[in-house]
MDAnalysis code that builds the backbone (N, CA, C; Angstrom):
import MDAnalysis as mda
import numpy as np

u = mda.Universe.empty(468, n_residues=156, atom_resindex=np.repeat(np.arange(156), 3), trajectory=True)
u.add_TopologyAttr("name", ["N", "CA", "C"] * 156)
u.add_TopologyAttr("resid", np.arange(1, 157))
u.add_TopologyAttr("resname", ["UNK", "UNK", "UNK", "UNK", "UNK", "UNK", "UNK", "UNK", "UNK", "UNK", "UNK", "UNK", "UNK", "UNK", "UNK", "UNK", "UNK", "UNK", "UNK", "UNK", "UNK", "UNK", "UNK", "UNK", "UNK", "UNK", "UNK", "UNK", "UNK", "UNK", "UNK", "UNK", "UNK", "UNK", "UNK", "UNK", "UNK", "UNK", "UNK", "UNK", "UNK", "UNK", "UNK", "UNK", "UNK", "UNK", "UNK", "UNK", "UNK", "UNK", "UNK", "UNK", "UNK", "UNK", "UNK", "UNK", "UNK", "UNK", "UNK", "UNK", "UNK", "UNK", "UNK", "UNK", "UNK", "UNK", "UNK", "UNK", "UNK", "UNK", "UNK", "UNK", "UNK", "UNK", "UNK", "UNK", "UNK", "UNK", "UNK", "UNK", "UNK", "UNK", "UNK", "UNK", "UNK", "UNK", "UNK", "UNK", "UNK", "UNK", "UNK", "UNK", "UNK", "UNK", "UNK", "UNK", "UNK", "UNK", "UNK", "UNK", "UNK", "UNK", "UNK", "UNK", "UNK", "UNK", "UNK", "UNK", "UNK", "UNK", "UNK", "UNK", "UNK", "UNK", "UNK", "UNK", "UNK", "UNK", "UNK", "UNK", "UNK", "UNK", "UNK", "UNK", "UNK", "UNK", "UNK", "UNK", "UNK", "UNK", "UNK", "UNK", "UNK", "UNK", "UNK", "UNK", "UNK", "UNK", "UNK", "UNK", "UNK", "UNK", "UNK", "UNK", "UNK", "UNK", "UNK", "UNK", "UNK", "UNK", "UNK", "UNK", "UNK", "UNK", "UNK", "UNK"])
u.atoms.positions = np.array([
    [29.408, -0.874, -9.710],
    [28.761, -1.387, -11.223],
    [27.735, -0.284, -11.539],
    [27.653, -0.651, -12.545],
    [27.319, 0.225, -13.437],
    [25.857, -0.172, -14.372],
    [25.091, 0.435, -14.385],
    [23.884, 0.301, -15.093],
    [22.672, 0.864, -15.551],
    [22.062, 0.641, -16.831],
    [21.264, 1.921, -17.370],
    [19.944, 2.195, -16.605],
    [19.244, 1.063, -16.509],
    [17.771, 1.219, -15.479],
    [17.972, 0.940, -14.461],
    [16.945, 1.448, -13.446],
    [16.789, 1.534, -12.330],
    [16.297, -0.209, -12.100],
    [15.231, -0.870, -12.970],
    [15.277, -2.150, -12.833],
    [15.994, -3.107, -12.796],
    [17.664, -2.845, -13.456],
    [18.158, -3.779, -12.980],
    [19.224, -3.796, -11.527],
    [18.725, -2.423, -10.617],
    [19.402, -2.480, -9.780],
    [19.205, -3.550, -8.526],
    [17.843, -3.593, -9.015],
    [17.358, -5.324, -7.726],
    [18.299, -6.321, -7.117],
    [18.441, -7.118, -8.601],
    [19.031, -7.962, -8.728],
    [20.838, -8.122, -7.506],
    [21.250, -6.658, -8.185],
    [22.879, -6.039, -7.274],
    [22.652, -5.920, -5.960],
    [21.316, -4.976, -5.978],
    [20.943, -4.963, -4.162],
    [20.731, -6.393, -3.596],
    [19.777, -7.011, -3.740],
    [19.786, -8.181, -3.271],
    [20.992, -9.406, -3.146],
    [21.684, -9.320, -3.809],
    [22.898, -9.979, -3.515],
    [23.936, -9.423, -2.374],
    [24.078, -7.592, -2.361],
    [24.848, -7.301, -1.864],
    [24.546, -7.270, -0.164],
    [22.938, -7.386, -0.034],
    [21.998, -7.635, 1.238],
    [22.688, -8.721, 1.466],
    [22.774, -9.582, 0.701],
    [22.350, -10.837, 1.636],
    [24.140, -11.355, 1.714],
    [24.768, -10.525, 0.819],
    [26.411, -11.015, 1.530],
    [26.730, -10.253, 2.148],
    [26.193, -9.380, 2.658],
    [26.198, -8.327, 3.995],
    [27.769, -7.283, 3.330],
    [27.403, -6.509, 1.754],
    [28.484, -5.806, 0.907],
    [27.691, -4.523, 1.047],
    [28.896, -3.279, 1.464],
    [28.278, -2.125, 1.907],
    [28.167, -1.747, 0.271],
    [27.131, -0.931, -0.279],
    [26.813, -0.605, -1.477],
    [26.137, 0.764, -1.396],
    [26.105, 1.619, -2.769],
    [25.720, 3.105, -2.393],
    [24.921, 2.999, -3.607],
    [23.666, 3.326, -3.904],
    [23.078, 3.836, -4.951],
    [23.378, 5.250, -5.512],
    [24.638, 5.467, -6.793],
    [24.351, 7.147, -6.903],
    [23.062, 7.562, -8.072],
    [22.791, 8.532, -7.788],
    [22.112, 8.780, -9.374],
    [20.739, 8.385, -9.222],
    [19.976, 7.725, -8.511],
    [18.778, 6.814, -8.611],
    [18.597, 6.484, -7.038],
    [17.587, 5.699, -6.581],
    [16.976, 5.339, -5.550],
    [16.765, 3.794, -5.467],
    [17.420, 3.395, -3.982],
    [17.540, 1.743, -4.084],
    [15.625, 1.053, -4.552],
    [16.767, 0.033, -4.808],
    [14.698, -0.835, -4.849],
    [13.887, -0.565, -4.097],
    [14.022, -0.769, -2.706],
    [13.564, -0.995, -1.475],
    [12.771, 0.294, -0.996],
    [13.629, 1.219, -1.589],
    [13.223, 2.599, -1.175],
    [12.550, 3.359, -1.953],
    [12.157, 2.815, -2.994],
    [11.269, 3.416, -4.383],
    [9.916, 3.472, -3.578],
    [9.042, 4.388, -3.944],
    [7.730, 4.527, -3.678],
    [6.673, 3.626, -4.268],
    [6.697, 2.883, -5.574],
    [6.049, 2.094, -5.969],
    [6.157, 0.839, -5.463],
    [7.831, 0.566, -4.931],
    [8.004, -0.727, -3.837],
    [7.703, -0.615, -2.292],
    [7.539, 0.208, -1.833],
    [7.037, 0.772, -0.619],
    [5.698, 0.383, -0.573],
    [4.898, 0.928, -1.387],
    [3.570, 1.180, -1.357],
    [2.792, -0.401, -1.320],
    [3.550, -1.217, -2.625],
    [2.941, -2.801, -2.766],
    [3.572, -3.311, -1.654],
    [4.532, -3.544, -1.074],
    [4.754, -4.292, 0.083],
    [3.966, -3.765, 1.529],
    [3.420, -2.424, 1.273],
    [2.546, -1.944, 2.534],
    [1.240, -3.025, 2.466],
    [0.895, -2.408, 1.283],
    [-0.427, -3.753, 0.617],
    [-0.216, -4.795, 1.656],
    [1.067, -5.688, 0.853],
    [1.069, -7.041, 1.148],
    [1.472, -7.129, 2.768],
    [1.661, -6.466, 3.152],
    [1.906, -6.638, 4.844],
    [0.740, -6.466, 5.536],
    [-0.518, -5.787, 4.952],
    [-1.936, -5.606, 5.776],
    [-2.619, -7.044, 5.701],
    [-1.851, -7.764, 4.176],
    [-2.844, -8.460, 3.811],
    [-2.298, -9.680, 4.894],
    [-1.017, -9.181, 5.194],
    [-0.128, -10.733, 6.518],
    [-0.803, -10.201, 7.587],
    [-0.735, -9.288, 7.885],
    [-1.626, -8.918, 9.377],
    [-2.353, -7.566, 9.097],
    [-3.715, -8.157, 9.493],
    [-4.740, -6.869, 8.987],
    [-4.715, -5.677, 9.959],
    [-3.414, -6.264, 11.456],
    [-3.699, -5.214, 12.054],
    [-2.411, -4.266, 12.349],
    [-1.633, -4.564, 11.352],
    [-0.228, -3.300, 11.300],
    [-0.728, -2.080, 10.643],
    [-0.640, -1.165, 11.662],
    [-0.809, -0.078, 11.472],
    [-0.103, 0.843, 10.423],
    [0.891, 0.785, 10.936],
    [1.523, 1.575, 9.496],
    [1.216, 1.635, 8.516],
    [1.767, 0.118, 7.716],
    [1.332, 0.173, 6.749],
    [0.126, 0.393, 6.107],
    [-0.830, 0.078, 7.220],
    [-2.496, 0.078, 6.455],
    [-2.525, 1.741, 6.313],
    [-2.058, 2.270, 7.592],
    [-2.546, 4.065, 7.301],
    [-1.397, 4.507, 5.617],
    [-0.457, 3.855, 5.442],
    [0.232, 4.252, 4.141],
    [-0.597, 4.083, 2.981],
    [-1.635, 2.919, 2.739],
    [-2.447, 2.652, 1.543],
    [-3.708, 2.810, 1.564],
    [-4.040, 3.436, 3.058],
    [-5.334, 3.676, 3.051],
    [-5.535, 4.802, 1.885],
    [-5.053, 5.504, 1.280],
    [-5.010, 6.509, 0.159],
    [-4.696, 6.373, -1.357],
    [-4.077, 4.939, -1.224],
    [-3.032, 4.971, -1.956],
    [-3.285, 3.642, -3.244],
    [-3.844, 4.193, -4.124],
    [-4.173, 5.167, -4.888],
    [-5.634, 5.807, -4.522],
    [-5.422, 7.334, -4.493],
    [-6.410, 8.114, -3.919],
    [-8.011, 7.264, -4.316],
    [-8.225, 7.909, -3.059],
    [-10.224, 7.084, -3.031],
    [-10.847, 7.551, -2.870],
    [-10.137, 8.980, -1.906],
    [-11.212, 9.826, -1.457],
    [-11.219, 9.548, 0.539],
    [-10.462, 8.988, 0.667],
    [-9.808, 9.102, 2.397],
    [-9.112, 9.833, 2.691],
    [-9.281, 11.263, 3.004],
    [-8.136, 12.354, 3.297],
    [-7.977, 12.456, 4.984],
    [-6.992, 13.113, 5.094],
    [-6.682, 13.275, 6.449],
    [-7.640, 13.624, 7.383],
    [-8.830, 13.949, 6.960],
    [-9.852, 14.280, 7.844],
    [-10.313, 12.989, 8.277],
    [-10.763, 12.611, 7.412],
    [-11.410, 11.180, 7.507],
    [-10.614, 10.154, 8.907],
    [-9.588, 9.885, 7.878],
    [-8.439, 9.323, 8.953],
    [-8.087, 9.698, 10.353],
    [-8.205, 11.173, 10.840],
    [-8.224, 11.822, 12.339],
    [-9.518, 10.958, 12.964],
    [-10.515, 10.951, 12.113],
    [-12.182, 10.574, 12.569],
    [-11.785, 9.067, 12.752],
    [-11.309, 8.611, 11.941],
    [-11.162, 6.653, 12.293],
    [-10.163, 7.052, 13.578],
    [-9.244, 7.801, 13.791],
    [-8.062, 7.925, 14.547],
    [-8.898, 8.266, 16.077],
    [-9.847, 9.081, 16.194],
    [-10.520, 9.694, 17.053],
    [-11.226, 8.047, 17.545],
    [-12.332, 7.425, 16.573],
    [-12.901, 6.334, 17.135],
    [-12.130, 5.504, 17.847],
    [-10.582, 5.295, 17.297],
    [-10.110, 4.180, 17.636],
    [-9.966, 4.553, 19.549],
    [-9.261, 5.767, 19.724],
    [-9.698, 6.534, 20.902],
    [-10.407, 6.402, 21.997],
    [-11.439, 6.755, 21.349],
    [-12.846, 6.911, 22.515],
    [-12.970, 5.263, 22.814],
    [-12.934, 4.413, 22.224],
    [-13.420, 3.159, 22.156],
    [-12.026, 2.135, 22.512],
    [-10.846, 2.538, 22.437],
    [-10.397, 1.901, 22.713],
    [-9.739, 0.808, 22.356],
    [-9.687, 1.074, 20.557],
    [-9.415, 0.036, 19.734],
    [-8.459, 0.505, 18.958],
    [-7.878, -0.339, 18.432],
    [-6.762, -0.389, 17.474],
    [-7.483, 0.436, 15.943],
    [-6.769, 1.062, 15.325],
    [-7.199, 1.860, 14.348],
    [-7.541, 1.181, 13.315],
    [-7.105, -0.679, 12.950],
    [-7.720, -1.214, 11.971],
    [-9.143, -1.441, 12.473],
    [-9.445, -1.564, 13.628],
    [-10.411, -2.336, 13.942],
    [-11.333, -0.954, 14.036],
    [-11.021, -0.295, 14.018],
    [-12.017, 1.434, 13.943],
    [-12.444, 1.489, 12.356],
    [-11.199, 1.003, 11.639],
    [-11.502, 1.213, 9.933],
    [-12.884, 0.410, 9.859],
    [-12.590, -0.750, 10.385],
    [-13.940, -1.774, 10.145],
    [-15.054, -0.818, 10.639],
    [-14.819, -0.107, 11.650],
    [-16.446, 0.106, 12.217],
    [-16.670, 1.950, 11.908],
    [-16.153, 1.947, 10.958],
    [-16.470, 3.574, 10.340],
    [-17.782, 4.037, 10.651],
    [-18.878, 3.198, 10.364],
    [-20.112, 3.918, 10.937],
    [-20.100, 4.303, 11.671],
    [-19.373, 3.937, 13.279],
    [-19.612, 5.004, 14.553],
    [-18.428, 5.945, 14.317],
    [-18.019, 6.792, 13.744],
    [-17.142, 7.871, 13.432],
    [-17.946, 9.138, 13.621],
    [-17.701, 9.605, 14.623],
    [-18.873, 10.895, 14.549],
    [-18.181, 11.978, 13.542],
    [-19.201, 11.928, 12.538],
    [-19.022, 13.852, 11.680],
    [-18.868, 13.331, 10.699],
    [-18.357, 12.095, 9.854],
    [-17.926, 11.697, 9.054],
    [-18.540, 11.850, 7.904],
    [-18.153, 12.664, 6.632],
    [-18.845, 12.844, 5.547],
    [-19.250, 11.339, 5.338],
    [-20.399, 11.358, 4.305],
    [-20.911, 10.133, 3.202],
    [-19.794, 9.746, 2.581],
    [-19.465, 10.561, 2.179],
    [-18.763, 9.961, 0.613],
    [-17.806, 9.429, 1.284],
    [-17.152, 9.968, 2.602],
    [-15.292, 9.548, 3.089],
    [-15.846, 8.028, 3.155],
    [-17.234, 7.948, 4.289],
    [-17.310, 6.751, 5.023],
    [-17.757, 5.695, 4.110],
    [-18.173, 6.018, 2.441],
    [-18.437, 5.159, 1.728],
    [-17.043, 4.683, 1.053],
    [-16.335, 5.571, 1.119],
    [-14.484, 5.336, 0.732],
    [-14.225, 4.435, 1.306],
    [-14.079, 4.603, 2.923],
    [-13.304, 3.579, 3.592],
    [-14.294, 1.833, 3.376],
    [-15.788, 1.950, 3.535],
    [-16.498, 0.151, 3.389],
    [-15.554, 0.011, 1.813],
    [-15.202, 0.588, 0.909],
    [-15.245, 0.012, -0.389],
    [-13.853, -0.140, 0.010],
    [-12.862, 0.770, 0.557],
    [-11.490, 0.150, 0.758],
    [-11.518, -1.477, 1.926],
    [-12.072, -1.442, 2.620],
    [-12.424, -2.672, 3.230],
    [-12.558, -3.978, 2.736],
    [-13.832, -3.452, 2.045],
    [-14.351, -4.408, 1.428],
    [-13.090, -5.281, -0.214],
    [-12.337, -3.967, -0.657],
    [-11.319, -4.586, -1.396],
    [-10.456, -5.562, -0.328],
    [-9.970, -5.041, 0.823],
    [-8.964, -5.490, 1.002],
    [-9.410, -7.190, 2.211],
    [-10.818, -7.286, 1.689],
    [-10.613, -8.409, 2.393],
    [-11.156, -9.441, 1.319],
    [-11.633, -8.676, -0.353],
    [-11.558, -9.650, -1.573],
    [-9.811, -9.932, -1.741],
    [-8.995, -9.123, -1.092],
    [-7.856, -9.790, -1.473],
    [-7.257, -10.515, -0.765],
    [-7.092, -10.431, 1.065],
    [-6.967, -11.267, 1.790],
    [-8.118, -12.570, 1.511],
    [-9.278, -13.183, 1.001],
    [-9.785, -13.818, 0.471],
    [-8.639, -14.965, -0.520],
    [-8.331, -13.849, -1.734],
    [-7.333, -14.640, -2.448],
    [-5.991, -15.087, -1.645],
    [-5.375, -14.342, -1.111],
    [-4.135, -14.484, 0.004],
    [-4.877, -16.153, 0.475],
    [-5.899, -16.480, 1.498],
    [-6.474, -17.421, 2.137],
    [-6.474, -19.070, 1.354],
    [-6.914, -18.253, -0.303],
    [-7.325, -19.106, -1.102],
    [-5.514, -20.222, -1.207],
    [-4.636, -19.889, -0.683],
    [-3.571, -20.590, -1.243],
    [-2.856, -19.699, -2.566],
    [-3.309, -19.189, -3.321],
    [-2.934, -18.281, -4.495],
    [-1.313, -18.334, -3.827],
    [-0.341, -18.275, -5.440],
    [0.597, -18.026, -5.196],
    [1.282, -16.385, -5.090],
    [2.559, -16.040, -4.945],
    [2.682, -14.365, -4.814],
    [2.266, -13.591, -5.998],
    [2.499, -14.570, -7.331],
    [2.457, -13.303, -8.326],
    [0.905, -13.296, -8.515],
    [0.261, -14.390, -8.209],
    [-1.043, -14.058, -8.298],
    [-1.473, -13.065, -7.266],
    [-1.237, -13.009, -6.064],
    [-1.516, -12.329, -5.107],
    [-0.776, -10.531, -5.612],
    [0.097, -10.692, -6.118],
    [1.026, -8.984, -5.953],
    [-0.053, -8.824, -7.855],
    [-0.150, -9.411, -8.807],
    [-1.014, -8.910, -10.015],
    [-2.351, -8.613, -9.447],
    [-2.939, -9.029, -8.740],
    [-4.517, -8.919, -7.744],
    [-4.171, -7.660, -7.141],
    [-3.089, -7.173, -6.272],
    [-3.280, -5.798, -5.438],
    [-2.800, -5.307, -7.041],
    [-1.755, -5.011, -7.888],
    [-2.362, -3.977, -8.970],
    [-3.128, -3.452, -9.036],
    [-3.539, -4.717, -9.971],
    [-4.916, -4.330, -10.531],
    [-6.269, -4.118, -9.681],
    [-6.629, -4.594, -8.466],
    [-7.659, -4.500, -8.073],
    [-8.240, -2.946, -6.811],
    [-6.551, -2.872, -6.451],
    [-6.528, -1.423, -5.836],
    [-6.317, -0.214, -6.996],
    [-6.375, -0.699, -8.263],
    [-6.461, 0.944, -9.355],
    [-4.799, 1.405, -9.159],
    [-4.214, 0.651, -8.628],
    [-2.797, 1.233, -8.435],
    [-2.187, 0.931, -9.890],
    [-1.795, -0.300, -10.474],
    [-1.326, -0.006, -12.045],
    [-2.425, 1.376, -12.976],
    [-3.093, 1.012, -12.791],
    [-4.125, 1.916, -13.771],
    [-3.790, 3.335, -13.482],
    [-3.726, 3.945, -12.165],
    [-3.449, 5.096, -12.201],
    [-1.614, 5.681, -12.634],
    [-0.927, 4.682, -12.596],
    [0.798, 4.826, -12.912],
    [0.326, 4.927, -14.456],
    [-0.397, 4.014, -15.330],
    [-0.486, 4.037, -16.674],
    [-1.752, 5.053, -16.990],
    [-2.638, 5.839, -16.281],
    [-2.902, 6.711, -17.202],
    [-2.304, 8.156, -16.207],
    [-0.934, 8.144, -15.670],
    [-0.276, 9.225, -14.929],
    [0.325, 10.072, -16.072],
    [0.380, 11.278, -16.096],
    [0.987, 11.788, -17.473],
    [2.885, 12.401, -16.730],
    [2.890, 12.091, -15.170],
    [3.856, 12.324, -15.128],
    [5.067, 11.248, -15.073],
    [6.606, 11.964, -16.199],
    [7.703, 10.488, -16.286],
    [8.061, 9.859, -15.380],
    [7.403, 10.586, -14.313],
    [8.643, 9.331, -13.449],
    [7.535, 8.455, -13.113],
    [6.343, 8.341, -13.238],
    [5.443, 7.471, -12.972],
    [5.299, 6.441, -14.198],
    [6.154, 7.117, -15.491],
    [5.588, 5.363, -16.849],
    [7.144, 4.970, -16.343],
    [8.554, 5.176, -15.438],
    [9.311, 4.270, -15.224],
    [9.054, 3.434, -14.262],
    [7.820, 3.646, -13.472],
    [7.464, 3.129, -12.066],
    [6.397, 1.810, -12.538],
    [6.223, 1.738, -13.437],
    [5.124, 0.223, -14.155],
    [6.671, -0.791, -14.735],
])
């Protein structure tokens, strides 16, 4: 199957996956392997299960919000020291030794953001509303729109 834009591939890929037909994408990236798709799915996974560490680590600083590797390592150390999960340690960021105030505040803003998004989910909002809230409130869409990278333009 030939198509001109990556956006057209998703429909074909979903059908091929559903019927178990092997396929290969040439000259592009499979829909579910694209960075923006994986990032948004990670947000949705964390909203569905706040204790899911792998997607939480993926979105912690996506888009960039001032939570770097050092801050993440300090949260990790807190989780090990207190024998709690990484997500629990993230919510107890004030107890992380030596974390810069800037990073600590960024983590607190992230926690508040996720609580707000979780409230939207728990209110019974439909998938489109939740997805739009994730893209808008996280700043993900704004970051793509502000980017000068030609690849980011195709991700919108």
